[in-house]
mmCIF file of the protein (N, C-alpha, C, O) and its ligand, coordinates in Angstrom:
data_MODEL
# 
_entry.id   MODEL 
# 
loop_
_entity.id 
_entity.type 
_entity.pdbx_number_of_molecules 
1 polymer     1 
2 non-polymer 1 
# 
_entity_poly.entity_id                      1 
_entity_poly.type                           'polypeptide(L)' 
_entity_poly.nstd_linkage                   no 
_entity_poly.nstd_monomer                   no 
_entity_poly.pdbx_seq_one_letter_code       MSMFICDCGGVLLVKSIEEYPARVNSTEKLEYERKCTVECVDCRSVKENQRYD 
_entity_poly.pdbx_seq_one_letter_code_can   MSMFICDCGGVLLVKSIEEYPARVNSTEKLEYERKCTVECVDCRSVKENQRYD 
_entity_poly.pdbx_strand_id                 A 
# 
loop_
_entity_poly_seq.entity_id 
_entity_poly_seq.num 
_entity_poly_seq.mon_id 
_entity_poly_seq.hetero 
1 1  MET n 
1 2  SER n 
1 3  MET n 
1 4  PHE n 
1 5  ILE n 
1 6  CYS n 
1 7  ASP n 
1 8  CYS n 
1 9  GLY n 
1 10 GLY n 
1 11 VAL n 
1 12 LEU n 
1 13 LEU n 
1 14 VAL n 
1 15 LYS n 
1 16 SER n 
1 17 ILE n 
1 18 GLU n 
1 19 GLU n 
1 20 TYR n 
1 21 PRO n 
1 22 ALA n 
1 23 ARG n 
1 24 VAL n 
1 25 ASN n 
1 26 SER n 
1 27 THR n 
1 28 GLU n 
1 29 LYS n 
1 30 LEU n 
1 31 GLU n 
1 32 TYR n 
1 33 GLU n 
1 34 ARG n 
1 35 LYS n 
1 36 CYS n 
1 37 THR n 
1 38 VAL n 
1 39 GLU n 
1 40 CYS n 
1 41 VAL n 
1 42 ASP n 
1 43 CYS n 
1 44 ARG n 
1 45 SER n 
1 46 VAL n 
1 47 LYS n 
1 48 GLU n 
1 49 ASN n 
1 50 GLN n 
1 51 ARG n 
1 52 TYR n 
1 53 ASP n 
# 
loop_
_struct_asym.id 
_struct_asym.entity_id 
A 1 
B 2 
# 
loop_
_chem_comp.id 
_chem_comp.type 
_chem_comp.mon_nstd_flag 
ALA 'L-peptide linking' y 
ARG 'L-peptide linking' y 
ASN 'L-peptide linking' y 
ASP 'L-peptide linking' y 
CYS 'L-peptide linking' y 
GLN 'L-peptide linking' y 
GLU 'L-peptide linking' y 
GLY 'peptide linking'   y 
ILE 'L-peptide linking' y 
LEU 'L-peptide linking' y 
LYS 'L-peptide linking' y 
MET 'L-peptide linking' y 
PHE 'L-peptide linking' y 
PRO 'L-peptide linking' y 
SER 'L-peptide linking' y 
THR 'L-peptide linking' y 
TYR 'L-peptide linking' y 
VAL 'L-peptide linking' y 
ZN  non-polymer         . 
# 
_pdbx_entity_nonpoly.entity_id   2 
_pdbx_entity_nonpoly.name        ? 
_pdbx_entity_nonpoly.comp_id     ZN 
# 
_pdbx_nonpoly_scheme.asym_id         B 
_pdbx_nonpoly_scheme.entity_id       2 
_pdbx_nonpoly_scheme.mon_id          ZN 
_pdbx_nonpoly_scheme.ndb_seq_num     1 
_pdbx_nonpoly_scheme.pdb_seq_num     101 
_pdbx_nonpoly_scheme.auth_seq_num    101 
_pdbx_nonpoly_scheme.pdb_mon_id      ZN 
_pdbx_nonpoly_scheme.auth_mon_id     ZN 
_pdbx_nonpoly_scheme.pdb_strand_id   A 
_pdbx_nonpoly_scheme.pdb_ins_code    . 
# 
loop_
_atom_site.group_PDB 
_atom_site.id 
_atom_site.type_symbol 
_atom_site.label_atom_id 
_atom_site.label_alt_id 
_atom_site.label_comp_id 
_atom_site.label_asym_id 
_atom_site.label_entity_id 
_atom_site.label_seq_id 
_atom_site.pdbx_PDB_ins_code 
_atom_site.Cartn_x 
_atom_site.Cartn_y 
_atom_site.Cartn_z 
_atom_site.occupancy 
_atom_site.B_iso_or_equiv 
_atom_site.pdbx_formal_charge 
_atom_site.auth_seq_id 
_atom_site.auth_comp_id 
_atom_site.auth_asym_id 
_atom_site.auth_atom_id 
_atom_site.pdbx_PDB_model_num 
ATOM   1   N  N  . MET A 1 1  ? 73.718 65.442 112.308 1.00 0.00 ? 1   MET A N  1 
ATOM   2   C  CA . MET A 1 1  ? 73.566 66.002 113.672 1.00 0.00 ? 1   MET A CA 1 
ATOM   3   C  C  . MET A 1 1  ? 72.177 66.476 113.681 1.00 0.00 ? 1   MET A C  1 
ATOM   4   O  O  . MET A 1 1  ? 71.725 67.186 112.783 1.00 0.00 ? 1   MET A O  1 
ATOM   5   N  N  . SER A 1 2  ? 71.399 66.023 114.851 1.00 0.00 ? 2   SER A N  1 
ATOM   6   C  CA . SER A 1 2  ? 70.166 66.446 114.938 1.00 0.00 ? 2   SER A CA 1 
ATOM   7   C  C  . SER A 1 2  ? 69.962 67.863 115.666 1.00 0.00 ? 2   SER A C  1 
ATOM   8   O  O  . SER A 1 2  ? 70.874 68.362 116.326 1.00 0.00 ? 2   SER A O  1 
ATOM   9   N  N  . MET A 1 3  ? 68.945 68.365 115.538 1.00 0.00 ? 3   MET A N  1 
ATOM   10  C  CA . MET A 1 3  ? 68.629 69.686 116.285 1.00 0.00 ? 3   MET A CA 1 
ATOM   11  C  C  . MET A 1 3  ? 68.579 69.510 117.641 1.00 0.00 ? 3   MET A C  1 
ATOM   12  O  O  . MET A 1 3  ? 67.960 68.554 118.107 1.00 0.00 ? 3   MET A O  1 
ATOM   13  N  N  . PHE A 1 4  ? 69.223 70.408 118.435 1.00 0.00 ? 4   PHE A N  1 
ATOM   14  C  CA . PHE A 1 4  ? 69.115 70.379 120.092 1.00 0.00 ? 4   PHE A CA 1 
ATOM   15  C  C  . PHE A 1 4  ? 67.959 71.148 120.495 1.00 0.00 ? 4   PHE A C  1 
ATOM   16  O  O  . PHE A 1 4  ? 67.997 72.327 120.142 1.00 0.00 ? 4   PHE A O  1 
ATOM   17  N  N  . ILE A 1 5  ? 67.029 70.811 121.089 1.00 0.00 ? 5   ILE A N  1 
ATOM   18  C  CA . ILE A 1 5  ? 66.078 71.511 121.875 1.00 0.00 ? 5   ILE A CA 1 
ATOM   19  C  C  . ILE A 1 5  ? 66.001 71.381 123.374 1.00 0.00 ? 5   ILE A C  1 
ATOM   20  O  O  . ILE A 1 5  ? 65.856 70.314 123.970 1.00 0.00 ? 5   ILE A O  1 
ATOM   21  N  N  . CYS A 1 6  ? 66.112 72.567 123.922 1.00 0.00 ? 6   CYS A N  1 
ATOM   22  C  CA . CYS A 1 6  ? 66.229 72.515 125.404 1.00 0.00 ? 6   CYS A CA 1 
ATOM   23  C  C  . CYS A 1 6  ? 64.758 72.223 126.178 1.00 0.00 ? 6   CYS A C  1 
ATOM   24  O  O  . CYS A 1 6  ? 63.689 72.520 125.644 1.00 0.00 ? 6   CYS A O  1 
ATOM   25  N  N  . ASP A 1 7  ? 64.836 71.714 127.266 1.00 0.00 ? 7   ASP A N  1 
ATOM   26  C  CA . ASP A 1 7  ? 63.754 71.482 128.020 1.00 0.00 ? 7   ASP A CA 1 
ATOM   27  C  C  . ASP A 1 7  ? 62.761 72.510 128.005 1.00 0.00 ? 7   ASP A C  1 
ATOM   28  O  O  . ASP A 1 7  ? 61.577 72.181 128.081 1.00 0.00 ? 7   ASP A O  1 
ATOM   29  N  N  . CYS A 1 8  ? 63.106 73.774 127.911 1.00 0.00 ? 8   CYS A N  1 
ATOM   30  C  CA . CYS A 1 8  ? 62.269 74.988 127.839 1.00 0.00 ? 8   CYS A CA 1 
ATOM   31  C  C  . CYS A 1 8  ? 61.642 75.219 126.531 1.00 0.00 ? 8   CYS A C  1 
ATOM   32  O  O  . CYS A 1 8  ? 60.737 76.041 126.387 1.00 0.00 ? 8   CYS A O  1 
ATOM   33  N  N  . GLY A 1 9  ? 62.150 74.443 125.500 1.00 0.00 ? 9   GLY A N  1 
ATOM   34  C  CA . GLY A 1 9  ? 61.602 74.561 124.181 1.00 0.00 ? 9   GLY A CA 1 
ATOM   35  C  C  . GLY A 1 9  ? 62.545 75.428 123.291 1.00 0.00 ? 9   GLY A C  1 
ATOM   36  O  O  . GLY A 1 9  ? 62.368 75.468 122.074 1.00 0.00 ? 9   GLY A O  1 
ATOM   37  N  N  . GLY A 1 10 ? 63.586 76.148 123.924 1.00 0.00 ? 10  GLY A N  1 
ATOM   38  C  CA . GLY A 1 10 ? 64.466 76.899 123.237 1.00 0.00 ? 10  GLY A CA 1 
ATOM   39  C  C  . GLY A 1 10 ? 65.453 75.999 122.389 1.00 0.00 ? 10  GLY A C  1 
ATOM   40  O  O  . GLY A 1 10 ? 65.695 74.821 122.650 1.00 0.00 ? 10  GLY A O  1 
ATOM   41  N  N  . VAL A 1 11 ? 66.018 76.760 121.274 1.00 0.00 ? 11  VAL A N  1 
ATOM   42  C  CA . VAL A 1 11 ? 66.935 76.074 120.564 1.00 0.00 ? 11  VAL A CA 1 
ATOM   43  C  C  . VAL A 1 11 ? 68.496 76.038 121.317 1.00 0.00 ? 11  VAL A C  1 
ATOM   44  O  O  . VAL A 1 11 ? 68.988 77.026 121.862 1.00 0.00 ? 11  VAL A O  1 
ATOM   45  N  N  . LEU A 1 12 ? 69.089 74.837 121.239 1.00 0.00 ? 12  LEU A N  1 
ATOM   46  C  CA . LEU A 1 12 ? 70.423 74.653 121.778 1.00 0.00 ? 12  LEU A CA 1 
ATOM   47  C  C  . LEU A 1 12 ? 71.395 74.880 120.838 1.00 0.00 ? 12  LEU A C  1 
ATOM   48  O  O  . LEU A 1 12 ? 71.445 74.134 119.860 1.00 0.00 ? 12  LEU A O  1 
ATOM   49  N  N  . LEU A 1 13 ? 72.304 75.928 120.984 1.00 0.00 ? 13  LEU A N  1 
ATOM   50  C  CA . LEU A 1 13 ? 73.474 76.147 120.117 1.00 0.00 ? 13  LEU A CA 1 
ATOM   51  C  C  . LEU A 1 13 ? 74.713 75.443 120.543 1.00 0.00 ? 13  LEU A C  1 
ATOM   52  O  O  . LEU A 1 13 ? 75.098 75.364 121.709 1.00 0.00 ? 13  LEU A O  1 
ATOM   53  N  N  . VAL A 1 14 ? 75.308 74.934 119.495 1.00 0.00 ? 14  VAL A N  1 
ATOM   54  C  CA . VAL A 1 14 ? 76.650 74.288 119.935 1.00 0.00 ? 14  VAL A CA 1 
ATOM   55  C  C  . VAL A 1 14 ? 77.747 75.243 120.411 1.00 0.00 ? 14  VAL A C  1 
ATOM   56  O  O  . VAL A 1 14 ? 78.029 76.185 119.670 1.00 0.00 ? 14  VAL A O  1 
ATOM   57  N  N  . LYS A 1 15 ? 78.353 75.106 121.496 1.00 0.00 ? 15  LYS A N  1 
ATOM   58  C  CA . LYS A 1 15 ? 79.278 76.092 121.912 1.00 0.00 ? 15  LYS A CA 1 
ATOM   59  C  C  . LYS A 1 15 ? 80.571 75.707 121.668 1.00 0.00 ? 15  LYS A C  1 
ATOM   60  O  O  . LYS A 1 15 ? 81.399 76.503 121.227 1.00 0.00 ? 15  LYS A O  1 
ATOM   61  N  N  . SER A 1 16 ? 80.896 74.228 121.984 1.00 0.00 ? 16  SER A N  1 
ATOM   62  C  CA . SER A 1 16 ? 82.188 73.709 121.858 1.00 0.00 ? 16  SER A CA 1 
ATOM   63  C  C  . SER A 1 16 ? 82.059 72.229 121.326 1.00 0.00 ? 16  SER A C  1 
ATOM   64  O  O  . SER A 1 16 ? 81.045 71.586 121.596 1.00 0.00 ? 16  SER A O  1 
ATOM   65  N  N  . ILE A 1 17 ? 82.992 71.729 120.635 1.00 0.00 ? 17  ILE A N  1 
ATOM   66  C  CA . ILE A 1 17 ? 82.976 70.225 120.359 1.00 0.00 ? 17  ILE A CA 1 
ATOM   67  C  C  . ILE A 1 17 ? 84.216 69.719 120.723 1.00 0.00 ? 17  ILE A C  1 
ATOM   68  O  O  . ILE A 1 17 ? 85.250 70.384 120.648 1.00 0.00 ? 17  ILE A O  1 
ATOM   69  N  N  . GLU A 1 18 ? 84.150 68.388 121.178 1.00 0.00 ? 18  GLU A N  1 
ATOM   70  C  CA . GLU A 1 18 ? 85.223 67.686 121.535 1.00 0.00 ? 18  GLU A CA 1 
ATOM   71  C  C  . GLU A 1 18 ? 86.350 67.575 120.510 1.00 0.00 ? 18  GLU A C  1 
ATOM   72  O  O  . GLU A 1 18 ? 86.065 67.402 119.325 1.00 0.00 ? 18  GLU A O  1 
ATOM   73  N  N  . GLU A 1 19 ? 87.689 67.672 120.941 1.00 0.00 ? 19  GLU A N  1 
ATOM   74  C  CA . GLU A 1 19 ? 88.551 67.250 119.817 1.00 0.00 ? 19  GLU A CA 1 
ATOM   75  C  C  . GLU A 1 19 ? 88.709 65.847 119.748 1.00 0.00 ? 19  GLU A C  1 
ATOM   76  O  O  . GLU A 1 19 ? 88.461 65.160 120.739 1.00 0.00 ? 19  GLU A O  1 
ATOM   77  N  N  . TYR A 1 20 ? 89.149 65.277 118.537 1.00 0.00 ? 20  TYR A N  1 
ATOM   78  C  CA . TYR A 1 20 ? 89.398 63.881 118.450 1.00 0.00 ? 20  TYR A CA 1 
ATOM   79  C  C  . TYR A 1 20 ? 90.700 63.622 119.327 1.00 0.00 ? 20  TYR A C  1 
ATOM   80  O  O  . TYR A 1 20 ? 91.646 64.407 119.393 1.00 0.00 ? 20  TYR A O  1 
ATOM   81  N  N  . PRO A 1 21 ? 90.614 62.506 119.934 1.00 0.00 ? 21  PRO A N  1 
ATOM   82  C  CA . PRO A 1 21 ? 91.821 62.068 120.748 1.00 0.00 ? 21  PRO A CA 1 
ATOM   83  C  C  . PRO A 1 21 ? 93.023 61.689 119.570 1.00 0.00 ? 21  PRO A C  1 
ATOM   84  O  O  . PRO A 1 21 ? 92.783 61.360 118.408 1.00 0.00 ? 21  PRO A O  1 
ATOM   85  N  N  . ALA A 1 22 ? 94.139 61.803 120.088 1.00 0.00 ? 22  ALA A N  1 
ATOM   86  C  CA . ALA A 1 22 ? 95.372 61.705 119.064 1.00 0.00 ? 22  ALA A CA 1 
ATOM   87  C  C  . ALA A 1 22 ? 95.319 60.322 118.721 1.00 0.00 ? 22  ALA A C  1 
ATOM   88  O  O  . ALA A 1 22 ? 95.772 60.071 117.604 1.00 0.00 ? 22  ALA A O  1 
ATOM   89  N  N  . ARG A 1 23 ? 94.834 59.243 119.461 1.00 0.00 ? 23  ARG A N  1 
ATOM   90  C  CA . ARG A 1 23 ? 94.975 57.973 118.945 1.00 0.00 ? 23  ARG A CA 1 
ATOM   91  C  C  . ARG A 1 23 ? 94.126 57.638 117.807 1.00 0.00 ? 23  ARG A C  1 
ATOM   92  O  O  . ARG A 1 23 ? 94.380 56.632 117.144 1.00 0.00 ? 23  ARG A O  1 
ATOM   93  N  N  . VAL A 1 24 ? 93.106 58.419 117.513 1.00 0.00 ? 24  VAL A N  1 
ATOM   94  C  CA . VAL A 1 24 ? 92.129 58.217 116.508 1.00 0.00 ? 24  VAL A CA 1 
ATOM   95  C  C  . VAL A 1 24 ? 92.497 58.624 115.062 1.00 0.00 ? 24  VAL A C  1 
ATOM   96  O  O  . VAL A 1 24 ? 92.676 59.804 114.759 1.00 0.00 ? 24  VAL A O  1 
ATOM   97  N  N  . ASN A 1 25 ? 92.606 57.592 114.167 1.00 0.00 ? 25  ASN A N  1 
ATOM   98  C  CA . ASN A 1 25 ? 93.184 58.001 112.934 1.00 0.00 ? 25  ASN A CA 1 
ATOM   99  C  C  . ASN A 1 25 ? 91.875 58.486 111.968 1.00 0.00 ? 25  ASN A C  1 
ATOM   100 O  O  . ASN A 1 25 ? 90.739 58.575 112.435 1.00 0.00 ? 25  ASN A O  1 
ATOM   101 N  N  . SER A 1 26 ? 92.171 58.760 110.669 1.00 0.00 ? 26  SER A N  1 
ATOM   102 C  CA . SER A 1 26 ? 91.262 59.315 109.876 1.00 0.00 ? 26  SER A CA 1 
ATOM   103 C  C  . SER A 1 26 ? 90.154 58.391 109.649 1.00 0.00 ? 26  SER A C  1 
ATOM   104 O  O  . SER A 1 26 ? 88.999 58.800 109.533 1.00 0.00 ? 26  SER A O  1 
ATOM   105 N  N  . THR A 1 27 ? 90.454 57.220 109.586 1.00 0.00 ? 27  THR A N  1 
ATOM   106 C  CA . THR A 1 27 ? 89.313 56.042 109.288 1.00 0.00 ? 27  THR A CA 1 
ATOM   107 C  C  . THR A 1 27 ? 88.504 56.032 110.560 1.00 0.00 ? 27  THR A C  1 
ATOM   108 O  O  . THR A 1 27 ? 87.288 56.011 110.371 1.00 0.00 ? 27  THR A O  1 
ATOM   109 N  N  . GLU A 1 28 ? 88.890 56.040 111.760 1.00 0.00 ? 28  GLU A N  1 
ATOM   110 C  CA . GLU A 1 28 ? 88.233 55.818 113.065 1.00 0.00 ? 28  GLU A CA 1 
ATOM   111 C  C  . GLU A 1 28 ? 87.473 57.132 113.271 1.00 0.00 ? 28  GLU A C  1 
ATOM   112 O  O  . GLU A 1 28 ? 86.411 57.152 113.894 1.00 0.00 ? 28  GLU A O  1 
ATOM   113 N  N  . LYS A 1 29 ? 88.043 58.260 112.725 1.00 0.00 ? 29  LYS A N  1 
ATOM   114 C  CA . LYS A 1 29 ? 87.172 59.546 112.874 1.00 0.00 ? 29  LYS A CA 1 
ATOM   115 C  C  . LYS A 1 29 ? 85.860 59.445 112.314 1.00 0.00 ? 29  LYS A C  1 
ATOM   116 O  O  . LYS A 1 29 ? 84.951 60.120 112.798 1.00 0.00 ? 29  LYS A O  1 
ATOM   117 N  N  . LEU A 1 30 ? 85.630 58.562 111.205 1.00 0.00 ? 30  LEU A N  1 
ATOM   118 C  CA . LEU A 1 30 ? 84.159 58.494 110.736 1.00 0.00 ? 30  LEU A CA 1 
ATOM   119 C  C  . LEU A 1 30 ? 83.306 57.835 111.668 1.00 0.00 ? 30  LEU A C  1 
ATOM   120 O  O  . LEU A 1 30 ? 82.084 57.970 111.602 1.00 0.00 ? 30  LEU A O  1 
ATOM   121 N  N  . GLU A 1 31 ? 83.935 57.042 112.643 1.00 0.00 ? 31  GLU A N  1 
ATOM   122 C  CA . GLU A 1 31 ? 83.102 56.195 113.509 1.00 0.00 ? 31  GLU A CA 1 
ATOM   123 C  C  . GLU A 1 31 ? 82.943 56.778 114.856 1.00 0.00 ? 31  GLU A C  1 
ATOM   124 O  O  . GLU A 1 31 ? 81.988 56.522 115.588 1.00 0.00 ? 31  GLU A O  1 
ATOM   125 N  N  . TYR A 1 32 ? 84.109 57.731 115.215 1.00 0.00 ? 32  TYR A N  1 
ATOM   126 C  CA . TYR A 1 32 ? 84.095 58.258 116.494 1.00 0.00 ? 32  TYR A CA 1 
ATOM   127 C  C  . TYR A 1 32 ? 82.869 59.227 116.825 1.00 0.00 ? 32  TYR A C  1 
ATOM   128 O  O  . TYR A 1 32 ? 82.567 60.112 116.025 1.00 0.00 ? 32  TYR A O  1 
ATOM   129 N  N  . GLU A 1 33 ? 82.296 59.077 117.804 1.00 0.00 ? 33  GLU A N  1 
ATOM   130 C  CA . GLU A 1 33 ? 81.191 60.046 118.306 1.00 0.00 ? 33  GLU A CA 1 
ATOM   131 C  C  . GLU A 1 33 ? 81.782 61.068 119.276 1.00 0.00 ? 33  GLU A C  1 
ATOM   132 O  O  . GLU A 1 33 ? 82.030 60.848 120.462 1.00 0.00 ? 33  GLU A O  1 
ATOM   133 N  N  . ARG A 1 34 ? 81.972 62.188 118.634 1.00 0.00 ? 34  ARG A N  1 
ATOM   134 C  CA . ARG A 1 34 ? 82.336 63.283 119.555 1.00 0.00 ? 34  ARG A CA 1 
ATOM   135 C  C  . ARG A 1 34 ? 81.260 63.794 120.352 1.00 0.00 ? 34  ARG A C  1 
ATOM   136 O  O  . ARG A 1 34 ? 80.075 63.749 120.022 1.00 0.00 ? 34  ARG A O  1 
ATOM   137 N  N  . LYS A 1 35 ? 81.775 64.347 121.559 1.00 0.00 ? 35  LYS A N  1 
ATOM   138 C  CA . LYS A 1 35 ? 80.850 65.125 122.366 1.00 0.00 ? 35  LYS A CA 1 
ATOM   139 C  C  . LYS A 1 35 ? 80.733 66.603 122.275 1.00 0.00 ? 35  LYS A C  1 
ATOM   140 O  O  . LYS A 1 35 ? 81.737 67.175 121.849 1.00 0.00 ? 35  LYS A O  1 
ATOM   141 N  N  . CYS A 1 36 ? 79.681 67.354 122.597 1.00 0.00 ? 36  CYS A N  1 
ATOM   142 C  CA . CYS A 1 36 ? 79.662 68.628 122.364 1.00 0.00 ? 36  CYS A CA 1 
ATOM   143 C  C  . CYS A 1 36 ? 78.974 69.309 123.661 1.00 0.00 ? 36  CYS A C  1 
ATOM   144 O  O  . CYS A 1 36 ? 78.243 68.653 124.403 1.00 0.00 ? 36  CYS A O  1 
ATOM   145 N  N  . THR A 1 37 ? 79.262 70.661 123.874 1.00 0.00 ? 37  THR A N  1 
ATOM   146 C  CA . THR A 1 37 ? 78.424 71.392 124.818 1.00 0.00 ? 37  THR A CA 1 
ATOM   147 C  C  . THR A 1 37 ? 77.680 72.451 124.121 1.00 0.00 ? 37  THR A C  1 
ATOM   148 O  O  . THR A 1 37 ? 78.135 73.202 123.258 1.00 0.00 ? 37  THR A O  1 
ATOM   149 N  N  . VAL A 1 38 ? 76.375 72.423 124.633 1.00 0.00 ? 38  VAL A N  1 
ATOM   150 C  CA . VAL A 1 38 ? 75.514 73.190 124.047 1.00 0.00 ? 38  VAL A CA 1 
ATOM   151 C  C  . VAL A 1 38 ? 74.882 74.352 124.905 1.00 0.00 ? 38  VAL A C  1 
ATOM   152 O  O  . VAL A 1 38 ? 74.880 74.140 126.118 1.00 0.00 ? 38  VAL A O  1 
ATOM   153 N  N  . GLU A 1 39 ? 74.395 75.432 124.513 1.00 0.00 ? 39  GLU A N  1 
ATOM   154 C  CA . GLU A 1 39 ? 73.669 76.487 125.351 1.00 0.00 ? 39  GLU A CA 1 
ATOM   155 C  C  . GLU A 1 39 ? 72.442 76.820 124.789 1.00 0.00 ? 39  GLU A C  1 
ATOM   156 O  O  . GLU A 1 39 ? 72.338 77.005 123.576 1.00 0.00 ? 39  GLU A O  1 
ATOM   157 N  N  . CYS A 1 40 ? 71.380 76.928 125.654 1.00 0.00 ? 40  CYS A N  1 
ATOM   158 C  CA . CYS A 1 40 ? 70.118 77.347 125.148 1.00 0.00 ? 40  CYS A CA 1 
ATOM   159 C  C  . CYS A 1 40 ? 69.989 78.806 124.859 1.00 0.00 ? 40  CYS A C  1 
ATOM   160 O  O  . CYS A 1 40 ? 70.436 79.573 125.712 1.00 0.00 ? 40  CYS A O  1 
ATOM   161 N  N  . VAL A 1 41 ? 69.449 79.298 123.795 1.00 0.00 ? 41  VAL A N  1 
ATOM   162 C  CA . VAL A 1 41 ? 69.401 80.712 123.338 1.00 0.00 ? 41  VAL A CA 1 
ATOM   163 C  C  . VAL A 1 41 ? 68.395 81.452 124.296 1.00 0.00 ? 41  VAL A C  1 
ATOM   164 O  O  . VAL A 1 41 ? 68.513 82.663 124.484 1.00 0.00 ? 41  VAL A O  1 
ATOM   165 N  N  . ASP A 1 42 ? 67.442 80.740 124.877 1.00 0.00 ? 42  ASP A N  1 
ATOM   166 C  CA . ASP A 1 42 ? 66.548 81.361 125.712 1.00 0.00 ? 42  ASP A CA 1 
ATOM   167 C  C  . ASP A 1 42 ? 66.752 81.454 127.098 1.00 0.00 ? 42  ASP A C  1 
ATOM   168 O  O  . ASP A 1 42 ? 66.715 82.555 127.647 1.00 0.00 ? 42  ASP A O  1 
ATOM   169 N  N  . CYS A 1 43 ? 67.001 80.237 127.835 1.00 0.00 ? 43  CYS A N  1 
ATOM   170 C  CA . CYS A 1 43 ? 67.134 80.195 129.271 1.00 0.00 ? 43  CYS A CA 1 
ATOM   171 C  C  . CYS A 1 43 ? 68.585 80.171 129.615 1.00 0.00 ? 43  CYS A C  1 
ATOM   172 O  O  . CYS A 1 43 ? 68.886 80.269 130.804 1.00 0.00 ? 43  CYS A O  1 
ATOM   173 N  N  . ARG A 1 44 ? 69.533 80.052 128.701 1.00 0.00 ? 44  ARG A N  1 
ATOM   174 C  CA . ARG A 1 44 ? 71.006 80.057 128.825 1.00 0.00 ? 44  ARG A CA 1 
ATOM   175 C  C  . ARG A 1 44 ? 71.512 78.907 129.600 1.00 0.00 ? 44  ARG A C  1 
ATOM   176 O  O  . ARG A 1 44 ? 72.650 78.984 130.064 1.00 0.00 ? 44  ARG A O  1 
ATOM   177 N  N  . SER A 1 45 ? 70.773 77.813 129.799 1.00 0.00 ? 45  SER A N  1 
ATOM   178 C  CA . SER A 1 45 ? 71.347 76.729 130.462 1.00 0.00 ? 45  SER A CA 1 
ATOM   179 C  C  . SER A 1 45 ? 72.206 76.005 129.501 1.00 0.00 ? 45  SER A C  1 
ATOM   180 O  O  . SER A 1 45 ? 71.938 75.947 128.301 1.00 0.00 ? 45  SER A O  1 
ATOM   181 N  N  . VAL A 1 46 ? 73.352 75.396 130.099 1.00 0.00 ? 46  VAL A N  1 
ATOM   182 C  CA . VAL A 1 46 ? 74.399 74.760 129.232 1.00 0.00 ? 46  VAL A CA 1 
ATOM   183 C  C  . VAL A 1 46 ? 74.462 73.297 129.679 1.00 0.00 ? 46  VAL A C  1 
ATOM   184 O  O  . VAL A 1 46 ? 74.621 72.959 130.852 1.00 0.00 ? 46  VAL A O  1 
ATOM   185 N  N  . LYS A 1 47 ? 74.328 72.483 128.674 1.00 0.00 ? 47  LYS A N  1 
ATOM   186 C  CA . LYS A 1 47 ? 74.473 71.044 128.746 1.00 0.00 ? 47  LYS A CA 1 
ATOM   187 C  C  . LYS A 1 47 ? 75.589 70.512 128.191 1.00 0.00 ? 47  LYS A C  1 
ATOM   188 O  O  . LYS A 1 47 ? 75.852 70.838 127.034 1.00 0.00 ? 47  LYS A O  1 
ATOM   189 N  N  . GLU A 1 48 ? 76.373 69.685 128.829 1.00 0.00 ? 48  GLU A N  1 
ATOM   190 C  CA . GLU A 1 48 ? 77.642 69.060 128.355 1.00 0.00 ? 48  GLU A CA 1 
ATOM   191 C  C  . GLU A 1 48 ? 77.414 67.634 128.014 1.00 0.00 ? 48  GLU A C  1 
ATOM   192 O  O  . GLU A 1 48 ? 76.396 67.003 128.298 1.00 0.00 ? 48  GLU A O  1 
ATOM   193 N  N  . ASN A 1 49 ? 78.533 67.147 127.331 1.00 0.00 ? 49  ASN A N  1 
ATOM   194 C  CA . ASN A 1 49 ? 78.410 65.666 126.878 1.00 0.00 ? 49  ASN A CA 1 
ATOM   195 C  C  . ASN A 1 49 ? 77.155 65.195 126.046 1.00 0.00 ? 49  ASN A C  1 
ATOM   196 O  O  . ASN A 1 49 ? 76.627 64.091 126.184 1.00 0.00 ? 49  ASN A O  1 
ATOM   197 N  N  . GLN A 1 50 ? 76.752 66.159 125.178 1.00 0.00 ? 50  GLN A N  1 
ATOM   198 C  CA . GLN A 1 50 ? 75.696 65.902 124.247 1.00 0.00 ? 50  GLN A CA 1 
ATOM   199 C  C  . GLN A 1 50 ? 76.456 65.241 122.995 1.00 0.00 ? 50  GLN A C  1 
ATOM   200 O  O  . GLN A 1 50 ? 77.592 65.583 122.666 1.00 0.00 ? 50  GLN A O  1 
ATOM   201 N  N  . ARG A 1 51 ? 75.707 64.259 122.336 1.00 0.00 ? 51  ARG A N  1 
ATOM   202 C  CA . ARG A 1 51 ? 76.317 63.569 121.061 1.00 0.00 ? 51  ARG A CA 1 
ATOM   203 C  C  . ARG A 1 51 ? 76.327 64.740 119.897 1.00 0.00 ? 51  ARG A C  1 
ATOM   204 O  O  . ARG A 1 51 ? 75.363 65.466 119.652 1.00 0.00 ? 51  ARG A O  1 
ATOM   205 N  N  . TYR A 1 52 ? 77.506 64.779 119.280 1.00 0.00 ? 52  TYR A N  1 
ATOM   206 C  CA . TYR A 1 52 ? 77.562 65.715 118.218 1.00 0.00 ? 52  TYR A CA 1 
ATOM   207 C  C  . TYR A 1 52 ? 77.371 64.950 116.766 1.00 0.00 ? 52  TYR A C  1 
ATOM   208 O  O  . TYR A 1 52 ? 76.544 65.217 115.893 1.00 0.00 ? 52  TYR A O  1 
ATOM   209 N  N  . ASP A 1 53 ? 78.345 63.957 116.767 1.00 0.00 ? 53  ASP A N  1 
ATOM   210 C  CA . ASP A 1 53 ? 78.346 63.321 115.326 1.00 0.00 ? 53  ASP A CA 1 
ATOM   211 C  C  . ASP A 1 53 ? 77.119 62.208 115.239 1.00 0.00 ? 53  ASP A C  1 
ATOM   212 O  O  . ASP A 1 53 ? 76.928 61.580 114.198 1.00 0.00 ? 53  ASP A O  1 
HETATM 213 ZN ZN . ZN  B 2 .  ? 66.251 76.638 127.604 1.00 0.00 2 101 ZN  A ZN 1 
# 
């Protein structure tokens, strides 16, 4: 996972991570790209649907 940086230059912290769908088995989890929601520590802007894996 790469570091997330906000447009303002602040660090984006991961707030929540998508759950794997029930149809995804353990092998597919290695390939599946989950999305996450991040929040900037400085300006508090929230960005959804960021790549996590
Ligand atoms: Zn920011």
